[in-house]
N, C-alpha and C positions, 0 to 999 in steps of 0.2 A: 670588754673594752681592753684597749691597745695598751703594754706598755712601756713599748719601744719610745712614742713620742718622747716620755717621761723621765728616760733613761738619760744621761749626761753623755753626749759623742764630742767627735774631736779633742780640742784641749783637754776638756772634763774626764774625757774617758782617757787618755793620758796620762793623766795623772795619776788618775786612780792605779789601772793596770797596772805601772810602773811603783806605787807605794804597795800594792798586795803582794808585787812579787818582791821587791825588797826583803818581803819577810814570808817568803818560802811558798806564795801561793801562786799559782799559773793563773793566768788571765784567763784563760779557757774553762777553769774550773768555777767559773763565778755567774750565776743566772740573773736575770733582772731584778730578782726579788733580793740579792745580796746587793746589787749597786744601788738599788732605792734603797736600803739599808743606810746605807754611807751619805745619804743625800740628807735622809733626817727631816728636820724640822726646817733646815735650811735652802731650800728647792726656791726655783721661781714659783712664782703664784701663792695659791694661798695653800696647796693640797700638802700634808707632813704623812711620814711612814714610819712605821712602827714596827717591830724595835729598834731602836737607832741603836748605830755603831758610831759610840761617841770618840770623834778624832782628839781629844784634847780641849784644856783651857785657853782663852784667847786672853788680851787683855787690851786695854787703850791706849798703849803704846806707841807713839807717831810711826806710821808704813812710809819707809824711804821707796819712791819709785827705783828711782833708779837701781838699785839694789835690788828690788822683785823683778826688772827688766833682765836684768844681768842673768840671774838664776832661771827666769824663763827660759830663754835662748840657751842656757844650755843644756836645759831640759829637752830643748827643740833638737839639741845637736846631737841627742844619747849619750851625754855626757854622764857617770858614775855621779850624782850629785847625790848632797844629804837635806836637801830641801821638799820632797817629793809632799810630805806632810803639811808643811807648813803653804805652799802651793794649792794643796787641795782644799785647807781649810777656810784659804781664801777666795776659791773658787764657787762657790757657793750654787753648784750643779750648773751652774750657766755652759752652757755649748759652743761651737763653731770654731774655727781651725785657729782665729788668734788669742794669743794666752790671754786674759783676763781678769780681774779679783773684781770679788763684791767688797764693797767698802763702805762707811760713815765716814761723812764729808762735813766739815762745818760751814755755817751759814755766810763764812767771808772765802770760804774754798780754800784758805791756807792751813787746816790741819785735817789729815786722812788718819784715822784707826780704824783696827779692825771691825769690817762688818758682822761677823756670828755672832756678837752679843749683844744687848738689848740696847735699845735705842739709848744712843747718850743727851744729855740738854744739850739744846742749840747746835743737833747735828742732823742730819737727814741721808738715807740710803743711796747709794750711787753705785756702777757700774764702771771700770775703766780698765780701759784695753795698751794692750802690749803690741808691738809690731810681731809678726810671726818669720819666720826663716825664709820666707822666698817674695815674703811683701815689699815696697818700699820702705825705706828709714824714716820716712816724713810721713807714713799714712795718720798719726795720729792728725799734726794739722790738716790733712787731706780731708778726712773724716768731718774735723770740725766745719770746715769750710762748706762741706758738704750738707751739714745740718742746717747752716747759715741759711743755703740757698733754699733748700728745702724749706725751712721757716716761709722765705719771703715768696716763694710759689703757693702759698696756701697748705702744703702738707701741715696736718698734726703731730707735732713735734714734743718728746719733751725735753726736758730742759738740759742746757746740754753745756761743756766747759772745755777749756783747753789747758790741760794742768802742764807748768811750766816749770822744769828743775833747771838749774845750770847749765846742764846738757843737752835736754832733751825735750819732748812737748809729748804727752800724754792723751791721749780723748776720754770724756769722761760725760756719761750719760747719768740724769735721775732717774732710779726707777719707779716705772707707771705701775709696777704690780706691788706698791707697798704704801700704804698712807698715813707714815707716823710708822708707828710698830704694825699698823692692821695692813692683814695679807689681804691682797685682792687675787679673786680667782682668776686664771687666765689657762686661754688652751690654743695653740695654734694652728693653722687651717689645714698645715698634714696632718696631725694628730686628731682633728674632727673628723677627717674625712677617710683617714688613713693611708696617707697619700705617703710615699719614699721619699724623701727629700734627696736624698741619694741617686735616684732616676726620675731624673726632671719628664713628665709627661701630663704635668696640668698647664690651663690655656688661661689668660687671664678672666673669659667669661666663666671660670668658676670661681676668681676670687669676690667676682661681681655677685654672680648668682646663689653663692654660701652667703655673704655681706648681706644678700637681700632678704633670703630667708628667714636668719640666723636673727638678724637685729629687726627686720621688719621696721626699716627706718631707712627712708631714702635719703636722708642726709647722710647714716652712716654708710650706704653705697657712694656717695660724693666726694666721702673721705677716701674711699678705696680707688676711686677712679681717679681721684687726684695724686696718690702714690704710685698708680698704674704710668701716669703718665709722666712723671717722674725720673720713675724707674726707667723707662724708654728714653726719654729727653736725654737724661742726666748721663747714658750709659752703665747703670747701676745692673748689672746683666746676672750677679748672683742672688737673683730675685728668687730664690727657692722655695716650697711651702712652708717651711719652718721660720721664715725669712716675713709675715703675716699673720698677726694673732687677732684674738677677741677678748674681752673682757667681762665681765659678768659685774656690773656696777650693784650697789647699795638698794635700789630697787626692782632687783633679780632679775635686770633685764641686760641681752648681752651690746657691747657697743663694741665698735670698730678700734683696738688700740692703739696708740700714737704708732709712728712708722720709725723702724730700727735700724742699725747695720747699712746705710746709704753709704755707699762710696765707689766709685770708678771702678769697675771689676767687669769680668770676662766669665761668660758662662760655658756649659761645655763645648767645644768647639769653637769656642768665640761668641756663642750665640744669646742671648735670652735664653736661662732655666726657665721662664715664663714667655709661652709663646701668646702672641696677643692674635687670635683670633686665626691661627694655624700656621703665623709669620713668626721665627723666631732669629732667620741671622740678619733681616736689617729692618724693624719696625720701625713705623714711623707716625706720622700725624695722620695718612690715609687711614689705617689699621684702628689708631685709638677714637677717631672721629666715627669707625662704623661699630665701636665698643661701643661705646656711650648712647648710639641711637638704638644698638639694638635692647639694651636693656634699661630704654624709658627716660635717660637720665636728661630733663632739660637743660641743666646746668651746663652739660659736658662741654658745649664751644667756650664755652666763659671761661669754665675751669680749665681746659686745654691753653686757651690762650691767656689766660693768668701765669699758669708754669711757664710757658716759652717768653713770655714778655718780665717777669719777675727775673727770670735766670738769668736773661740773653739780656738785658736792658738796665734794669735798679743795681741788682748786685756786683754785674761784670764790670760796669762804671765804678762803684766804688771799690774796687781793685785793680782798675786800671786794666782790664781784659776786652776791652774790644779791638777787633781785627782791623786790615787796612778795608774789609770790603763788609764791613757791617753795617751796611747800608742796604735799600733797596729791599726787594719783596722777598729774599732770601735772608737778610740780615737775621733775625732775630734766630734760625738756626744756624748761620756762619758766630754768631757771636755764641751761642752755648757751647757749641762745638769747640770753640776756642779757647774759651774760658775752663772749659774740665780740663782739655789738656794743657794750659798751664799754670791750672791751679797742681795736675800731676807729674806734669813731667819736666818740672825743672833744671831737675839733676838726674832723671830718670828717663833710660833709653827705652823706647817702645818695646812692647813684648815680644818675645821670640816664642814659636812654635814649633813641636816637632816635626819631623819630615812625615810622618804617617799622618798627619793633619793637613798637607798641603792639596789644595783644591784639583779635584779631579779635572773639571770644564773651571777655567778661571774666568774665562771673557762671557759674561751676557752679554753684552751690547755690539754693536760691529765696530770694526774698525776702517778708518777711509783708508783710502789709497791712496800711495806717497805721490806729492806731488814731484814737480821735476827738481826742486832743488836737490829733494831726500835722495832722489834715484840718480844725481851727478855725485853725491858724498859716496853712496852703498857703490855705486861705479868703482869709486877709486879707493875701496876699501876704508873708508872715512877718515882717511891719511890727511886731507885737507880741512877734516872741522876741528873746531876748537873751542871751549871753554872760555867765554871771555869773564873774569870776576874784576868788575871795577868796583866806579863807588867811593864808598867810605871807606875803604883799605889802604893800607901804609904800600903795598907793593900790589897796585894794578897788574894783572898776571891774563894771558893768554894760552892756555893748555891744550896740547892734544894729546891723543889716546895716549900715545905713548907717554908723555909725560906724567898721565893721571895714573897711567899703573904703575909708574916709578913711585909714586907716593905709598902705593900698597892698595890691596883690594882686602876688602871685607864680605863676607858672605852671610845673611841672617833671614829667617822664614819669617815671614812678618805679616799683617792684615793690610788689606788695603781697604778702608770700609768707606762708601759711598752711599749718598741720600738717595740717589737715581736706580738702587738693586743690584747694581756690577761689582760687590764687596766679591771679595776675594783672600784666599790666602795661598802664597808661593816666595820661592827661595829667591832672591834679590844677592847681586854679586857686582860689587862697586869700589870706588874709594869711598869712603866716608867722607860729608859735605864739614864735618868739625875738622877732620886735616884740611882740606882746600882752604877752609877758612883760617886755618893758622898760618898757613904757608903763607897767604894774602896780607895776615895782620888785619883784623878787624879792629875798625878805631873804634872808643869808646861810648862814642855817639849814636852808633849804630842803634838801631831797632827792630828792623827786619830784613828779610833776606828776599830779594823779588825777582824771581827768577822770568826771564822773558826769553822764549822763543822766537827764529829768525826764521823759519818755516814749520807749516802743519802738518800733522800726520796722516 
């Protein structure tokens, strides 16, 4: 049995490394057994490790989420803080990049206490997450919105909650590896098949194969398939091998575990971490339909349709996330994309990539030959071209290229994601649209920016 999947990585590993080095022991001197001794009886699932290295006593004093979030941010920033042991006790051997704590939460969600002690009356075991140094500040609200989207789409989810303080919002999820104080054995997909989640090499075909072989239950395979569809359609691309798990129930049967770590994200190079029948850059309904058919899932079309419909229709309407082009044959896909973007990017810029990730052959589709209008503009070096900004603005404008350049240029490396297959990463240089809109004075009643082109390309 490999010990690697049992040892904390990411945030948990960082805390333990900082803690032992604070006491004069180099992190490289620790082997996996040393690390498991720190986990002891407080890890994920049912496994316990002895002898246990005691991290000190805990009490039932209330936990201050804002304070813990600030301390976590200080640790991520590399500051020399005196809170390593406390954060390590609260971590509970959980993995992943984002800081998190395991805690006990009261039934009314108003009291939060230390999770390492015996379960107190009126409390249940939860995990609460904080923002990472590179993530969006409102990632807690985003992950909570995703959990609601997933539930509405038929994905099995644990109970979730958005814990609100005067300053922030933190995502929490009830632990499905605990039933009261009883521990439930769990195993990740990566641990079961010895797949390294740091080097993505799996296909969703393997997820379904393992689900069917381990659970011997078509309903569990359908649960896995629903999660596959949601990850792909909702752009959760951090879908590596440790983000799928199985539980051993009281009848000694393996079942597919509820979903977790669902959020708008990118995998290596911007692609899915988990391929869909070999497609990672731009998987979609075609690959998902083929995957369900390949594994004999008779309900696959209905599952896929429910994910599309639930997220793109019911939930999007509930939160006012219907785009102008939300009708027609492509309506569900357009609405799903728009909803995800609006939930994520209210105050967040597009993700930028390093120069080394620029696509070598960006254009996969043909470019139509320029028409006469374009040729005339090009012959005059576009001196006669104008960007007209009108409508619900205080100052209608007609800007030349020189006007735009005078407003300032910005360069960024971002991805164009296209459902027709010509997604690519490239460098873009130009005047930010926000600058143009600010100059025009957008009126409060404005809802959309509607681009119109006077000629085709």
